[in-house]
C-alpha positions as CSV (number, residue, x, y, z in Angstrom):
1,M,-9.4,18.3,17.8
2,T,-5.9,18.2,19.3
3,N,-4.8,14.8,20.3
4,I,-2.4,15.2,23.2
5,R,-1.0,11.6,23.5
6,G,2.5,11.5,22.3
7,K,2.7,15.2,21.6
8,K,5.9,17.1,22.5
9,T,4.6,19.8,24.8
10,L,6.6,22.7,26.0
11,I,5.3,24.6,29.1
12,T,6.9,27.7,30.5
13,G,6.6,28.6,34.2
14,A,6.2,24.9,34.9
15,A,7.7,24.7,38.4
16,R,4.7,25.7,40.4
17,G,1.1,26.9,40.3
18,M,-0.8,26.5,37.0
19,G,2.2,25.4,35.1
20,R,2.9,22.5,37.4
21,R,-0.7,21.3,37.4
22,M,-0.8,21.6,33.6
23,A,2.3,19.5,33.4
24,E,0.7,16.8,35.4
25,E,-2.5,16.8,33.3
26,F,-0.5,16.6,30.1
27,A,1.6,13.8,31.4
28,R,-1.6,12.0,32.5
29,R,-2.8,12.2,28.9
30,G,0.5,10.8,27.5
31,A,2.3,13.9,26.4
32,Q,6.1,14.1,26.2
33,L,7.0,17.1,28.3
34,L,9.5,19.9,28.0
35,L,9.3,22.0,31.2
36,V,10.9,25.4,31.5
37,D,11.3,27.6,34.6
38,I,13.8,30.0,36.2
39,D,13.9,28.0,39.5
40,E,15.9,24.8,39.1
41,E,15.1,22.9,42.3
42,P,11.3,23.0,42.1
43,L,11.5,22.3,38.4
44,E,13.5,19.1,39.0
45,Q,11.0,18.1,41.7
46,V,8.2,18.4,39.2
47,A,10.1,16.2,36.8
48,E,10.7,13.6,39.5
49,D,7.0,13.6,40.5
50,L,6.0,13.0,36.8
51,A,8.3,10.1,36.4
52,R,5.4,7.8,37.5
53,F,3.8,8.4,34.1
54,E,6.7,6.8,32.4
55,K,6.9,9.4,29.6
56,P,10.0,11.5,28.7
57,V,10.3,14.7,30.8
58,H,12.9,17.3,29.7
59,T,13.7,20.3,31.9
60,F,15.3,23.6,30.9
61,V,16.3,26.2,33.5
62,R,15.9,29.6,31.8
63,D,15.2,33.2,32.6
64,L,12.7,34.1,29.9
65,S,13.1,37.8,30.6
66,H,16.2,37.6,28.3
67,R,15.6,37.1,24.6
68,K,19.0,35.5,24.1
69,Q,18.1,32.8,26.7
70,I,14.9,32.1,24.8
71,K,16.8,31.8,21.5
72,K,19.3,29.4,23.2
73,L,16.4,27.4,24.5
74,R,15.0,27.1,21.0
75,E,18.3,25.7,19.8
76,E,18.7,23.2,22.7
77,V,15.1,22.0,22.3
78,A,15.7,21.4,18.6
79,D,18.9,19.5,19.3
80,E,17.5,17.4,22.2
81,V,13.9,16.5,21.2
82,G,13.4,18.0,17.7
83,R,10.1,19.7,16.7
84,I,7.5,20.5,19.4
85,D,3.7,20.1,18.9
86,I,2.2,22.2,21.7
87,L,3.5,25.4,23.2
88,V,2.0,26.7,26.4
89,N,3.1,30.2,27.3
90,N,2.2,30.1,30.9
91,A,5.1,32.0,32.6
92,G,4.0,35.3,34.1
93,V,4.6,37.8,36.9
94,V,2.4,40.3,38.7
95,T,3.0,43.3,40.9
96,G,0.2,45.3,42.4
97,G,0.2,48.9,43.6
98,N,-0.3,52.5,42.5
99,Y,1.1,53.0,39.0
100,E,3.6,55.7,40.0
101,D,4.7,53.9,43.2
102,I,5.7,50.5,41.7
103,D,9.4,49.9,41.5
104,D,11.0,50.4,38.0
105,G,12.5,46.9,38.2
106,A,9.1,45.3,38.9
107,D,7.6,47.2,35.9
108,Q,10.4,46.0,33.7
109,L,10.1,42.4,34.8
110,M,6.3,42.4,34.0
111,L,7.1,43.8,30.5
112,D,9.9,41.4,29.9
113,V,8.1,38.2,31.0
114,N,4.5,38.9,30.3
115,I,5.0,40.6,26.9
116,N,8.5,40.0,25.5
117,A,8.8,36.4,26.5
118,V,5.4,35.5,25.1
119,H,6.4,37.2,21.8
120,W,9.8,35.6,21.5
121,M,8.7,32.2,22.6
122,T,5.9,32.2,20.1
123,K,8.1,33.6,17.3
124,Y,10.9,31.1,17.8
125,F,8.7,28.0,18.2
126,L,5.9,28.9,15.7
127,P,7.8,27.3,12.8
128,D,7.6,23.9,14.7
129,L,3.8,24.3,15.1
130,K,3.4,25.2,11.4
131,K,5.4,22.2,10.3
132,G,3.2,19.8,12.3
133,T,-0.2,18.4,11.4
134,D,-2.2,18.8,14.6
135,T,-0.6,21.4,16.8
136,H,-1.7,24.0,19.4
137,L,-0.6,27.3,20.9
138,V,-1.9,28.1,24.4
139,Q,-1.6,31.6,25.6
140,L,-2.2,32.5,29.3
141,A,-3.9,35.9,29.4
142,S,-6.4,37.0,32.2
143,V,-9.6,38.9,32.8
144,A,-7.0,41.8,33.2
145,G,-6.6,41.5,29.4
146,L,-10.3,42.3,29.0
147,V,-10.9,45.2,31.4
148,G,-8.7,47.7,33.1
149,V,-8.2,47.3,36.9
150,P,-6.7,50.0,39.2
151,R,-3.4,49.0,40.8
152,Q,-2.8,46.6,38.0
153,V,-1.9,49.0,35.3
154,I,1.2,47.4,33.8
155,Y,-0.1,43.8,34.4
156,C,-3.4,44.7,32.6
157,A,-1.4,46.2,29.7
158,S,0.7,43.1,29.4
159,K,-2.4,40.8,29.4
160,W,-4.1,43.0,26.8
161,F,-1.0,42.4,24.7
162,V,-1.4,38.7,25.0
163,T,-5.1,38.8,24.0
164,G,-4.6,41.1,21.0
165,F,-1.4,39.4,19.9
166,S,-3.0,36.0,20.0
167,E,-6.2,37.1,18.2
168,A,-4.2,38.7,15.4
169,L,-1.8,35.7,15.0
170,R,-4.7,33.3,14.9
171,L,-6.3,35.1,12.0
172,E,-2.9,35.4,10.2
173,L,-2.3,31.7,10.5
174,K,-5.8,31.0,9.2
175,Q,-5.4,33.4,6.3
176,D,-2.0,31.8,5.4
177,G,-3.4,28.2,5.3
178,F,-2.2,27.0,8.7
179,D,-5.5,25.9,10.1
180,H,-3.9,23.0,11.8
181,V,-2.3,25.4,14.3
182,S,-5.1,25.9,16.9
183,V,-4.9,28.8,19.4
184,S,-6.4,29.0,22.8
185,I,-6.5,32.2,24.8
186,I,-7.0,31.6,28.6
187,A,-8.5,34.5,30.5
188,P,-9.5,33.5,34.1
189,G,-10.3,35.8,37.0
190,F,-8.2,35.5,40.2
191,V,-6.7,32.0,40.5
192,D,-5.5,30.7,43.9
193,T,-1.9,30.0,43.1
194,G,-0.3,32.5,45.5
195,M,0.4,35.1,42.8
196,F,-2.7,37.1,44.0
197,D,-2.3,36.5,47.7
198,G,-3.9,39.5,49.6
199,A,-6.1,40.5,46.7
200,K,-9.8,40.4,47.3
201,A,-11.9,38.7,44.7
202,P,-14.8,40.9,43.5
203,L,-18.4,39.9,43.8
204,L,-19.5,37.4,41.1
205,M,-15.8,36.5,40.6
206,P,-14.8,34.1,43.3
207,M,-11.1,33.0,43.7
208,L,-10.8,30.1,41.2
209,Q,-9.0,26.9,42.1
210,P,-6.1,25.9,39.8
211,H,-7.5,22.4,39.1
212,F,-10.8,23.9,37.8
213,V,-9.0,26.3,35.4
214,V,-6.6,23.6,34.2
215,D,-9.5,21.3,33.5
216,R,-11.0,24.0,31.3
217,I,-7.7,24.5,29.6
218,M,-7.2,20.8,28.8
219,E,-10.8,20.7,27.4
220,A,-10.0,23.7,25.2
221,I,-6.9,22.1,23.8
222,E,-8.6,18.8,23.1
223,D,-11.7,20.5,21.5
224,D,-9.8,23.4,19.8
225,V,-11.7,26.1,21.8
226,L,-10.4,29.6,21.2
227,H,-11.5,31.3,24.5
228,V,-11.4,30.0,28.0
229,Q,-13.0,32.7,30.2
230,E,-14.0,31.9,33.8
231,P,-16.1,32.5,35.8
232,L,-19.4,33.5,34.1
233,I,-18.9,37.3,34.7
234,V,-15.6,37.1,32.8
235,K,-17.4,35.5,29.8
236,I,-19.8,38.4,29.6
237,T,-17.3,41.2,30.3
238,P,-16.5,41.9,26.6
239,A,-20.2,42.2,25.9
240,L,-20.8,44.5,28.9
241,R,-17.9,46.8,27.8
242,A,-19.2,46.9,24.2
243,L,-22.9,47.5,25.0
244,L,-22.9,49.7,28.1
245,P,-21.7,53.3,28.5
246,T,-18.4,53.6,30.2
247,P,-19.8,55.3,33.3
248,V,-22.2,52.3,33.8
249,V,-19.3,49.9,33.4
250,D,-17.3,51.9,35.9
251,T,-20.2,51.8,38.4
252,I,-20.4,48.0,38.0
253,M,-16.7,47.7,38.6
254,D,-17.0,49.8,41.7
255,V,-20.1,48.1,43.1
256,T,-18.6,44.6,42.7
257,G,-15.4,45.7,44.3
258,A,-13.2,45.1,41.2
259,T,-11.8,48.6,41.5
260,R,-10.6,47.8,45.0
261,S,-9.5,44.2,44.5
262,M,-5.8,44.8,44.4
263,K,-5.5,47.1,47.5
264,G,-4.4,44.4,49.8
265,W,-2.2,42.5,47.3
266,T,0.9,41.0,48.8
267,G,1.7,38.2,46.2
268,R,3.5,34.9,46.6
269,K,5.8,34.8,49.6
């Protein structure tokens, strides 16, 4: 089990959505928070809101799409608070649309934030987790990291990276004797944070509320659960893909509306 009280917890993408709600739940459990986001004003507002818990809250304004900024963040965190105990790689971006029509800049941003930032944040802060005695790495993936979805090609690819990367790293840590570093891979369906505004949730996969997903994440951290997959259809998706012929899986995706879910996507305003 991971005891959260007193743990130095770094959360990326902490200014809004899931990151903000996770910050509140960690603070409620007595964690010392290090909050990272690209947007200074909402980030500072979160810190002000969390002052009521009377625990240290450190904020860092960083653009995680740049490796050098992540390296600088690592150095500043070490100087300011020392070793961290929990790393939550929550920051992510999404763009929907036909693969060939999506702007090159939007593609690059998804690759930089959803893949490169997860890699570099993990690589630079993993030594902290290995040096601790009861530490945790939380990786925000998605159902899009379990099954391909039209008009989410690059986003799906980035979340498949998070899933595979985290699985391989978990096994490597275990093999090398670092069992105290627990890993949780979070793979929800659509979450109502604004990122998927305009998207239509498929049958059997209703739009999830952030508080529900965050509650499952906190339980996974405290109980050292590897996979958080919600709702039920997401839990059985890997089995369906493994056991059923591809044409059958494609038909299920079409009948449930999963193949059309991103057609109306607009994203957060």
